[in-house]
C-alpha positions as CSV (number, residue, x, y, z in Angstrom):
1,F,-6.2,-12.8,-19.9
2,I,-4.6,-16.2,-19.3
3,P,-4.1,-19.2,-21.5
4,Y,-6.9,-21.7,-21.2
5,E,-4.7,-24.5,-20.3
6,L,-3.3,-22.5,-17.3
7,Y,-6.9,-22.0,-16.2
8,Q,-7.7,-25.8,-16.3
9,D,-4.4,-26.5,-14.3
10,L,-5.4,-23.9,-11.6
11,V,-8.9,-25.2,-11.4
12,Q,-7.6,-28.9,-10.9
13,S,-4.9,-27.7,-8.4
14,Y,-6.7,-25.1,-6.2
15,K,-10.5,-25.6,-7.3
16,K,-12.7,-22.6,-8.1
17,I,-13.4,-21.6,-4.5
18,G,-11.2,-21.8,-1.5
19,T,-10.3,-20.4,1.8
20,E,-8.9,-16.9,2.1
21,I,-5.5,-16.4,0.3
22,V,-4.4,-13.1,1.6
23,R,-4.7,-11.3,4.9
24,K,-3.3,-7.8,5.0
25,V,-3.0,-5.7,8.1
26,I,-2.6,-1.8,7.7
27,S,-1.5,-0.1,10.9
28,S,-2.6,3.6,11.1
29,G,-1.8,5.0,14.6
30,D,-4.0,3.1,17.2
31,F,-6.2,1.5,14.6
32,Q,-5.6,-1.4,12.3
33,T,-7.3,-2.3,9.0
34,V,-7.6,-6.0,8.0
35,I,-8.1,-6.7,4.4
36,E,-8.8,-10.4,3.4
37,T,-8.9,-11.7,-0.2
38,F,-10.9,-14.8,-1.0
39,Y,-11.0,-17.1,-4.1
40,I,-14.2,-16.5,-5.9
41,P,-15.8,-18.3,-8.8
42,L,-14.4,-17.6,-12.2
43,R,-16.1,-17.9,-15.5
44,V,-14.5,-18.6,-18.9
45,R,-15.8,-16.4,-21.7
46,K,-15.9,-17.7,-25.2
47,S,-13.2,-15.8,-27.3
48,R,-14.5,-13.8,-30.3
49,Q,-11.6,-15.4,-32.4
50,T,-12.1,-19.0,-33.2
51,L,-8.4,-19.8,-33.3
52,S,-7.5,-18.0,-30.1
53,T,-6.0,-20.1,-27.2
54,T,-6.6,-17.4,-24.7
55,K,-9.9,-17.1,-22.8
56,Q,-10.9,-14.1,-20.8
57,I,-11.6,-14.7,-17.2
58,Y,-13.9,-12.4,-15.3
59,R,-15.0,-12.4,-11.7
60,S,-18.7,-13.1,-10.8
61,R,-18.5,-10.4,-8.0
62,R,-16.6,-7.2,-7.9
63,T,-15.8,-4.6,-5.3
64,K,-14.8,-1.4,-6.6
65,L,-11.5,0.0,-5.5
66,E,-13.1,3.4,-4.6
67,D,-15.7,1.7,-2.4
68,L,-13.0,-0.1,-0.6
69,K,-11.0,3.0,-0.1
70,T,-14.2,4.6,1.4
71,D,-14.6,1.8,3.7
72,I,-11.1,2.1,4.9
C-alpha cells in the first residue's frame, strides 16, 4: 500500500509505463542469467474504508517467483 498522493506524484514524474528499470546479471560458472525488470501498468483499487487515504496498488501482470526460479 502506498499513499494515493505518492501514486499521483509517481505517475506524473515517471508515467505508468516506461523503459526497463533494473538489469541484473547473475553469473554461474560459464553461464550468465540476465533478469530485466520493466515498468508495468498499475491500477488503483478503491479502498473499502471511505476515509482511507491509502489506496491499494496491484499489478496487471504477474510472474510467480517459483516460475522465475524454474526458468533460471
